[in-house]
C-alpha positions, 0 to 999 in steps of 0.5 A: 835490110835486104840489098836488092839485085839490080839487073838491066836487060834489053826489050828484046834480042834485036835491040840488044844486037843493035846496041852491040852493032854500035861498037862494030868497026865501020859503025858511025856511032861508036860514041853512042855505044859508050854513052849507052854502056855508061847508062847501063852501068849507072842503072845497075847501080841505081835503077832510078838514075833517070827521070820518071815520065809523067804517067799522062805522057805514056800514051797507048801509041808508046805502049803499042810501039814497044809491044809492052804494057808498062805503068812506068817510063823513065828517061836517061839523058845521054850526051849529045842530046840522045835519050835512053828510055826504059821501064822498071819492073821487079820483085821484093828481091830484084829490080829490073830496068828494061831498056826500050830504046834510045832516041835522038832528041828529035825522035824523042820529041816526036814520040812524046808529041812535043 
């Protein structure tokens, strides 16, 4: 059995920089940086750490927001009611989790129309 390489990337460099900025001095959300870092570590161990979003809830609005065509969407619950959303892609040898966003619970509900 071949062990697949597991990788975690951000949707784009802007999102990656937003993540890094959370840990800068003066940031109002250094805890969120640590929550996301822990999630990234979990995703490196197990890409399926979150819960899969039912395909019917992946609207064109969501795909357009992230300018990406994906057929799976996952939610990883962070502390303090934050949500990390990601998609998974890959090959037979490598699984890549692509972080699309992190949202407060209120923004998460708005995105999915709850």
